[in-house]
MDAnalysis code that builds the backbone (N, CA, C; Angstrom):
import MDAnalysis as mda
import numpy as np

u = mda.Universe.empty(480, n_residues=160, atom_resindex=np.repeat(np.arange(160), 3), trajectory=True)
u.add_TopologyAttr("name", ["N", "CA", "C"] * 160)
u.add_TopologyAttr("resid", np.arange(1, 161))
u.add_TopologyAttr("resname", ["MET", "PRO", "ARG", "VAL", "SER", "ARG", "GLU", "GLN", "GLN", "LEU", "ARG", "GLU", "ALA", "GLU", "GLU", "VAL", "HIS", "GLU", "SER", "TYR", "ASN", "GLU", "ASN", "TRP", "GLU", "THR", "PRO", "SER", "MET", "LEU", "ASP", "THR", "THR", "ASN", "ILE", "PRO", "ALA", "ARG", "GLU", "GLY", "TYR", "VAL", "GLN", "ARG", "TRP", "VAL", "ARG", "THR", "LYS", "VAL", "LYS", "GLY", "GLU", "ASP", "ASP", "GLN", "ASN", "ASN", "VAL", "PHE", "LYS", "LYS", "ILE", "ASN", "GLN", "GLY", "TRP", "ARG", "PRO", "ARG", "GLN", "LEU", "SER", "SER", "VAL", "PRO", "LYS", "GLY", "GLN", "PHE", "VAL", "PRO", "ASN", "VAL", "VAL", "PHE", "ASN", "GLY", "SER", "ASN", "VAL", "ILE", "GLY", "ILE", "HIS", "GLY", "ASN", "ILE", "LEU", "MET", "GLU", "ARG", "PRO", "GLU", "ALA", "GLN", "HIS", "LEU", "SER", "HIS", "ALA", "GLU", "TYR", "ASN", "ARG", "LYS", "GLN", "SER", "ALA", "LYS", "GLN", "MET", "THR", "ALA", "VAL", "LYS", "GLN", "ASN", "MET", "PHE", "ASN", "VAL", "HIS", "SER", "ALA", "GLY", "ASP", "GLY", "MET", "VAL", "ALA", "PRO", "SER", "MET", "THR", "ASN", "LYS", "SER", "GLU", "VAL", "ARG", "LYS", "GLY", "ARG", "LEU", "VAL", "ASP", "SER", "ASP", "ASP"])
u.atoms.positions = np.array([
    [-27.202, 10.795, 53.766],
    [-26.417, 10.006, 52.847],
    [-26.834, 8.546, 52.994],
    [-27.112, 7.863, 51.830],
    [-27.555, 6.475, 51.917],
    [-26.425, 5.582, 52.417],
    [-26.852, 4.575, 53.065],
    [-25.897, 3.626, 53.609],
    [-25.378, 2.698, 52.509],
    [-24.077, 2.451, 52.445],
    [-23.441, 1.613, 51.425],
    [-23.043, 0.295, 52.058],
    [-23.423, -0.783, 51.391],
    [-23.085, -2.102, 51.920],
    [-21.601, -2.396, 51.709],
    [-21.133, -3.369, 52.481],
    [-19.728, -3.761, 52.376],
    [-19.408, -4.267, 50.954],
    [-20.334, -5.004, 50.320],
    [-20.136, -5.518, 48.956],
    [-20.008, -4.378, 47.950],
    [-20.848, -3.346, 48.122],
    [-20.779, -2.198, 47.219],
    [-19.460, -1.452, 47.385],
    [-18.975, -1.365, 48.591],
    [-17.703, -0.695, 48.829],
    [-16.578, -1.427, 48.106],
    [-16.592, -2.734, 48.186],
    [-15.553, -3.518, 47.518],
    [-15.677, -3.414, 45.996],
    [-16.906, -3.437, 45.521],
    [-17.142, -3.359, 44.086],
    [-16.701, -2.012, 43.530],
    [-16.994, -0.937, 44.244],
    [-16.615, 0.403, 43.788],
    [-15.110, 0.575, 43.767],
    [-14.402, -0.173, 44.558],
    [-12.954, -0.063, 44.614],
    [-12.282, -0.743, 43.420],
    [-13.029, -1.608, 42.737],
    [-12.451, -2.308, 41.584],
    [-12.259, -1.343, 40.416],
    [-11.163, -1.512, 39.726],
    [-10.932, -0.720, 38.524],
    [-11.623, -1.429, 37.364],
    [-12.502, -0.729, 36.675],
    [-13.336, -1.360, 35.656],
    [-12.536, -1.723, 34.410],
    [-11.699, -0.820, 33.939],
    [-10.953, -1.042, 32.693],
    [-9.453, -1.055, 32.942],
    [-9.022, -1.885, 33.835],
    [-7.610, -1.874, 34.177],
    [-6.705, -2.299, 33.013],
    [-7.188, -3.142, 32.113],
    [-6.346, -3.604, 31.010],
    [-6.715, -2.945, 29.678],
    [-7.388, -1.820, 29.733],
    [-7.804, -1.142, 28.502],
    [-6.586, -0.569, 27.797],
    [-6.450, -0.871, 26.531],
    [-5.330, -0.381, 25.739],
    [-5.723, 0.927, 25.069],
    [-5.014, 2.001, 25.367],
    [-5.346, 3.307, 24.799],
    [-4.988, 3.407, 23.316],
    [-4.117, 2.551, 22.842],
    [-3.685, 2.584, 21.444],
    [-4.427, 1.551, 20.609],
    [-5.688, 1.356, 20.890],
    [-6.476, 0.339, 20.207],
    [-6.650, 0.711, 18.748],
    [-6.543, -0.284, 17.885],
    [-6.773, -0.109, 16.455],
    [-7.813, -1.118, 16.012],
    [-8.499, -0.817, 14.918],
    [-9.474, -1.746, 14.375],
    [-8.760, -3.025, 13.969],
    [-9.215, -4.177, 14.442],
    [-8.541, -5.414, 14.059],
    [-8.745, -5.704, 12.580],
    [-7.721, -6.231, 11.974],
    [-7.785, -6.555, 10.557],
    [-7.841, -8.066, 10.391],
    [-8.721, -8.519, 9.516],
    [-8.811, -9.956, 9.264],
    [-7.558, -10.465, 8.558],
    [-6.824, -9.570, 7.911],
    [-5.646, -9.986, 7.160],
    [-4.359, -9.477, 7.806],
    [-4.362, -9.382, 9.111],
    [-3.206, -8.906, 9.847],
    [-2.103, -9.962, 9.799],
    [-0.903, -9.553, 9.430],
    [0.196, -10.513, 9.353],
    [1.171, -10.385, 10.516],
    [0.823, -9.591, 11.549],
    [1.750, -9.450, 12.669],
    [1.943, -10.772, 13.404],
    [0.951, -11.644, 13.378],
    [1.092, -12.953, 14.009],
    [1.772, -13.961, 13.092],
    [1.990, -13.576, 11.847],
    [2.657, -14.440, 10.876],
    [3.848, -13.662, 10.325],
    [4.923, -13.565, 11.072],
    [6.057, -12.777, 10.591],
    [6.663, -13.385, 9.332],
    [7.201, -12.516, 8.490],
    [7.850, -12.973, 7.254],
    [9.087, -13.791, 7.597],
    [9.378, -14.745, 6.749],
    [10.599, -15.535, 6.943],
    [11.810, -14.663, 6.634],
    [12.934, -15.030, 7.185],
    [14.182, -14.292, 6.979],
    [14.508, -14.213, 5.484],
    [14.714, -12.987, 4.984],
    [15.078, -12.789, 3.582],
    [13.902, -12.733, 2.624],
    [12.673, -12.739, 3.147],
    [11.473, -12.701, 2.311],
    [10.577, -11.532, 2.711],
    [9.770, -11.087, 1.760],
    [8.682, -10.156, 2.042],
    [7.393, -10.888, 1.701],
    [6.300, -10.469, 2.302],
    [5.042, -11.172, 2.052],
    [3.902, -10.185, 1.910],
    [2.852, -10.660, 1.235],
    [1.642, -9.856, 1.038],
    [0.463, -10.778, 0.791],
    [-0.729, -10.243, 1.066],
    [-1.946, -10.983, 0.779],
    [-2.320, -10.777, -0.681],
    [-2.750, -11.840, -1.335],
    [-3.153, -11.780, -2.742],
    [-4.558, -12.359, -2.868],
    [-5.401, -11.635, -3.572],
    [-6.795, -12.045, -3.764],
    [-6.870, -13.266, -4.683],
    [-7.685, -14.264, -4.276],
    [-7.890, -15.448, -5.108],
    [-9.321, -15.559, -5.611],
    [-10.235, -14.778, -5.000],
    [-11.644, -14.829, -5.403],
    [-12.231, -13.424, -5.430],
    [-13.159, -13.216, -6.375],
    [-13.929, -11.984, -6.451],
    [-15.386, -12.386, -6.553],
    [-16.186, -11.929, -5.617],
    [-17.626, -12.249, -5.585],
    [-17.871, -13.759, -5.692],
    [-17.037, -14.537, -4.998],
    [-17.210, -15.985, -4.972],
    [-16.642, -16.717, -6.171],
    [-16.159, -16.000, -7.166],
    [-15.577, -16.612, -8.365],
    [-14.044, -16.591, -8.270],
    [-13.410, -17.667, -8.739],
    [-11.949, -17.712, -8.740],
    [-11.368, -16.582, -9.580],
    [-10.304, -15.985, -9.082],
    [-9.604, -14.912, -9.792],
    [-8.183, -15.392, -10.111],
    [-8.100, -16.393, -11.002],
    [-6.810, -16.983, -11.327],
    [-5.880, -16.002, -12.034],
    [-6.439, -15.066, -12.802],
    [-5.587, -14.085, -13.491],
    [-4.767, -13.282, -12.496],
    [-5.382, -12.867, -11.383],
    [-4.664, -12.098, -10.383],
    [-3.552, -12.925, -9.751],
    [-3.863, -14.171, -9.422],
    [-2.872, -15.045, -8.790],
    [-1.706, -15.305, -9.738],
    [-1.991, -15.615, -10.995],
    [-0.913, -15.934, -11.930],
    [-0.088, -14.693, -12.288],
    [-0.703, -13.526, -12.258],
    [0.057, -12.292, -12.472],
    [1.084, -12.133, -11.348],
    [0.681, -12.409, -10.121],
    [1.602, -12.320, -8.979],
    [2.683, -13.397, -9.064],
    [2.312, -14.596, -9.506],
    [3.313, -15.651, -9.665],
    [4.357, -15.239, -10.703],
    [3.917, -14.593, -11.786],
    [4.857, -14.110, -12.802],
    [5.780, -13.021, -12.262],
    [5.364, -12.339, -11.203],
    [6.195, -11.305, -10.576],
    [7.100, -11.892, -9.489],
    [7.095, -13.218, -9.355],
    [7.989, -13.875, -8.403],
    [7.363, -14.237, -7.071],
    [6.092, -13.934, -6.863],
    [5.427, -14.276, -5.613],
    [5.070, -15.758, -5.616],
    [5.213, -16.421, -4.462],
    [4.852, -17.827, -4.299],
    [3.966, -17.962, -3.071],
    [2.953, -18.833, -3.115],
    [2.112, -19.040, -1.937],
    [2.955, -19.511, -0.749],
    [2.698, -18.934, 0.415],
    [3.440, -19.333, 1.623],
    [2.830, -20.616, 2.161],
    [3.642, -21.652, 2.182],
    [3.197, -22.976, 2.623],
    [2.940, -22.988, 4.131],
    [1.936, -23.722, 4.530],
    [1.616, -23.858, 5.953],
    [2.791, -24.471, 6.704],
    [3.541, -25.334, 6.042],
    [4.677, -26.000, 6.690],
    [5.817, -25.036, 7.028],
    [5.781, -23.789, 6.507],
    [6.848, -22.825, 6.790],
    [6.658, -22.116, 8.131],
    [5.529, -22.389, 8.791],
    [5.228, -21.770, 10.078],
    [5.624, -22.743, 11.182],
    [6.241, -22.244, 12.275],
    [6.636, -23.150, 13.367],
    [5.446, -23.933, 13.922],
    [5.700, -25.160, 14.322],
    [4.659, -26.025, 14.898],
    [4.053, -25.354, 16.128],
    [2.742, -25.505, 16.277],
    [2.055, -24.960, 17.430],
    [1.524, -23.550, 17.238],
    [1.909, -22.892, 16.177],
    [1.417, -21.536, 15.919],
    [0.176, -21.633, 15.051],
    [-0.930, -21.020, 15.501],
    [-2.176, -21.074, 14.737],
    [-2.146, -20.044, 13.623],
    [-2.376, -20.492, 12.413],
    [-2.527, -19.590, 11.268],
    [-3.686, -20.102, 10.418],
    [-4.467, -19.207, 9.846],
    [-5.556, -19.663, 8.978],
    [-4.979, -20.279, 7.715],
    [-5.589, -21.356, 7.242],
    [-5.044, -22.002, 6.045],
    [-6.153, -22.480, 5.136],
    [-5.800, -22.619, 3.869],
    [-6.708, -23.102, 2.835],
    [-5.928, -24.053, 1.936],
    [-6.660, -24.825, 1.158],
    [-6.013, -25.674, 0.157],
    [-5.984, -24.888, -1.148],
    [-4.796, -24.707, -1.693],
    [-4.621, -23.973, -2.948],
    [-3.753, -24.815, -3.864],
    [-4.278, -25.157, -5.027],
    [-3.575, -26.013, -5.994],
    [-3.035, -27.288, -5.354],
    [-3.823, -27.872, -4.485],
    [-3.469, -29.157, -3.892],
    [-2.552, -29.112, -2.693],
    [-2.157, -27.928, -2.215],
    [-1.299, -27.879, -1.032],
    [-1.874, -26.910, -0.007],
    [-1.525, -27.156, 1.262],
    [-1.986, -26.288, 2.340],
    [-1.140, -25.020, 2.381],
    [-1.812, -23.881, 2.205],
    [-1.119, -22.589, 2.253],
    [-1.837, -21.697, 3.265],
    [-1.175, -20.641, 3.678],
    [-1.777, -19.688, 4.595],
    [-2.777, -18.860, 3.807],
    [-4.020, -18.821, 4.276],
    [-5.043, -18.084, 3.553],
    [-6.292, -17.889, 4.374],
    [-7.074, -16.895, 3.994],
    [-8.335, -16.608, 4.671],
    [-9.184, -15.705, 3.786],
    [-10.492, -15.915, 3.789],
    [-11.452, -15.042, 3.106],
    [-11.103, -14.745, 1.647],
    [-10.776, -15.740, 0.866],
    [-10.497, -15.541, -0.555],
    [-9.159, -14.882, -0.836],
    [-8.236, -14.930, 0.128],
    [-6.890, -14.387, -0.035],
    [-5.882, -15.427, 0.424],
    [-4.720, -15.426, -0.196],
    [-3.632, -16.275, 0.273],
    [-2.425, -15.394, 0.544],
    [-1.597, -15.838, 1.479],
    [-0.374, -15.113, 1.802],
    [0.703, -15.590, 0.839],
    [1.306, -14.643, 0.117],
    [2.365, -14.994, -0.830],
    [3.641, -14.293, -0.400],
    [4.774, -14.874, -0.778],
    [6.070, -14.319, -0.412],
    [7.010, -14.381, -1.598],
    [8.050, -13.530, -1.551],
    [9.117, -13.600, -2.545],
    [10.391, -13.094, -1.897],
    [11.547, -13.458, -2.453],
    [12.816, -13.022, -1.872],
    [12.905, -11.492, -1.831],
    [13.483, -10.992, -0.755],
    [13.589, -9.544, -0.561],
    [14.396, -8.880, -1.672],
    [15.464, -9.516, -2.141],
    [16.284, -8.939, -3.210],
    [15.466, -8.771, -4.483],
    [14.655, -9.761, -4.816],
    [13.800, -9.679, -5.999],
    [12.747, -8.585, -5.809],
    [12.217, -8.465, -4.600],
    [11.218, -7.438, -4.300],
    [11.814, -6.035, -4.470],
    [13.019, -5.824, -3.963],
    [13.674, -4.517, -4.085],
    [13.987, -4.194, -5.547],
    [14.400, -5.195, -6.303],
    [14.682, -5.006, -7.727],
    [13.417, -4.599, -8.480],
    [12.305, -5.270, -8.184],
    [11.031, -4.958, -8.828],
    [10.562, -3.558, -8.430],
    [10.755, -3.186, -7.158],
    [10.366, -1.850, -6.693],
    [11.177, -0.778, -7.402],
    [12.465, -1.022, -7.620],
    [13.316, -0.056, -8.326],
    [12.888, 0.085, -9.785],
    [12.553, -1.031, -10.411],
    [12.053, -0.997, -11.785],
    [10.781, -0.147, -11.866],
    [9.846, -0.381, -10.925],
    [8.599, 0.394, -10.912],
    [8.869, 1.875, -10.676],
    [9.831, 2.194, -9.808],
    [10.176, 3.592, -9.544],
    [10.696, 4.269, -10.803],
    [11.557, 3.578, -11.549],
    [12.105, 4.142, -12.793],
    [11.007, 4.337, -13.838],
    [10.111, 3.358, -13.966],
    [9.008, 3.476, -14.925],
    [8.117, 4.663, -14.565],
    [7.843, 4.823, -13.300],
    [7.011, 5.934, -12.843],
    [7.681, 7.273, -13.131],
    [8.990, 7.355, -12.909],
    [9.726, 8.597, -13.183],
    [9.694, 8.918, -14.682],
    [9.823, 7.901, -15.531],
    [9.738, 8.120, -16.981],
    [8.364, 8.653, -17.377],
    [7.327, 8.087, -16.790],
    [5.968, 8.529, -17.103],
    [5.744, 9.966, -16.654],
    [6.257, 10.330, -15.491],
    [6.090, 11.708, -15.006],
    [6.857, 12.686, -15.889],
    [8.023, 12.294, -16.377],
    [8.784, 13.138, -17.297],
    [7.990, 13.354, -18.578],
    [7.390, 12.302, -19.091],
    [6.587, 12.412, -20.314],
    [5.380, 13.320, -20.091],
    [4.744, 13.222, -18.939],
    [3.584, 14.074, -18.639],
    [4.015, 15.538, -18.596],
    [5.122, 15.814, -17.923],
    [5.604, 17.202, -17.826],
    [5.970, 17.751, -19.198],
    [6.636, 16.956, -20.024],
    [6.996, 17.411, -21.372],
    [5.748, 17.672, -22.196],
    [4.746, 16.834, -22.090],
    [3.508, 17.019, -22.825],
    [2.797, 18.284, -22.364],
    [2.835, 18.574, -21.075],
    [2.210, 19.797, -20.572],
    [2.884, 21.027, -21.160],
    [4.220, 20.994, -21.278],
    [4.933, 22.134, -21.851],
    [4.595, 22.303, -23.324],
    [4.356, 21.207, -24.025],
    [4.028, 21.288, -25.451],
    [2.615, 21.812, -25.681],
    [1.688, 21.475, -24.806],
    [0.282, 21.817, -25.001],
    [-0.070, 23.166, -24.396],
    [0.508, 23.492, -23.251],
    [0.137, 24.712, -22.541],
    [1.266, 25.719, -22.590],
    [0.889, 26.981, -22.731],
    [1.903, 28.024, -22.734],
    [2.094, 28.551, -21.317],
    [3.214, 29.217, -21.118],
    [3.538, 29.750, -19.799],
    [2.491, 30.769, -19.365],
    [2.109, 30.720, -18.107],
    [1.194, 31.698, -17.558],
    [-0.276, 31.351, -17.681],
    [-0.621, 30.219, -18.280],
    [-2.046, 29.891, -18.420],
    [-2.575, 29.059, -17.250],
    [-1.799, 28.966, -16.190],
    [-2.253, 28.258, -15.010],
    [-1.711, 26.851, -14.884],
    [-1.205, 26.278, -15.944],
    [-0.699, 24.909, -15.866],
    [0.754, 24.866, -15.404],
    [1.521, 25.869, -15.755],
    [2.925, 25.919, -15.369],
    [3.224, 27.324, -14.876],
    [4.297, 27.462, -14.133],
    [4.684, 28.782, -13.655],
    [5.172, 29.610, -14.839],
    [4.825, 30.891, -14.876],
    [5.303, 31.718, -15.980],
    [6.815, 31.851, -15.932],
    [7.410, 31.905, -17.115],
    [8.866, 32.042, -17.167],
    [9.229, 33.522, -17.209],
    [10.335, 33.862, -16.584],
    [10.793, 35.243, -16.556],
    [12.209, 35.297, -17.107],
    [12.502, 36.324, -17.840],
    [13.864, 36.514, -18.339],
    [14.344, 37.895, -17.932],
    [15.632, 38.045, -17.845],
    [16.243, 39.329, -17.514],
    [16.888, 39.943, -18.750],
    [16.350, 39.664, -19.897],
    [16.932, 40.111, -21.146],
    [16.081, 41.256, -21.701],
    [16.742, 42.272, -22.189],
    [16.013, 43.371, -22.821],
    [16.673, 43.710, -24.150],
    [15.884, 44.306, -25.051],
    [16.410, 44.677, -26.368],
    [16.100, 46.142, -26.629],
    [17.023, 46.804, -27.290],
    [16.807, 48.188, -27.709],
    [16.846, 48.199, -29.228],
    [15.797, 48.794, -29.835],
    [15.723, 48.843, -31.296],
    [15.498, 50.278, -31.746],
    [15.977, 50.579, -32.927],
    [15.726, 51.891, -33.501],
    [14.481, 51.802, -34.364],
    [13.796, 52.900, -34.467],
    [12.616, 52.913, -35.298],
    [11.348, 52.858, -34.465],
    [10.235, 52.749, -35.182],
    [8.981, 52.722, -34.444],
    [8.355, 51.324, -34.513],
    [7.482, 51.066, -33.567],
    [6.800, 49.795, -33.472],
    [5.728, 49.720, -34.541],
    [5.672, 48.654, -35.285],
    [4.705, 48.509, -36.359],
    [3.487, 47.781, -35.822],
    [2.300, 48.405, -36.056],
    [1.053, 47.758, -35.649],
    [0.654, 46.732, -36.686],
    [0.111, 45.627, -36.268],
    [-0.311, 44.610, -37.224],
    [-1.656, 44.974, -37.823],
    [-2.383, 45.964, -37.242],
    [-3.686, 46.363, -37.754],
    [-3.561, 47.252, -39.000],
    [-2.418, 47.800, -39.263],
    [-2.241, 48.723, -40.410],
    [-2.380, 48.034, -41.726],
])
């Protein structure tokens, strides 16, 4: 057995990955965990550029939905957050995106509106499927009835 030096013995005793986190996730450039939402607000990243060109339509669509750029001044002093100049003011932003926020009540109201619109559209799709496709052709489950009829006489062939 080869002789081991005192330095090697100490080195082998060291734990190599003592602080390794088993729940590691891919870091996101747009992670907002370090920028918690203000009380009573929800926030999201909104794209301001596409392929280096300004995307003002996207930003103004979000503004019309009640979203407002989150001002850098809304973050406590001493906390590092990425920022950009947007329309003349310092806002939280990075890589062609800005952080926007809106009141939680308005957000919930908008979400409920979208849910109702989606339900209406699904109802229309289902009704259209019933109009276009007959039962049993694979689009809908075949319908079954427990009704029977008794008739006198003979069955008439349409080929006659």
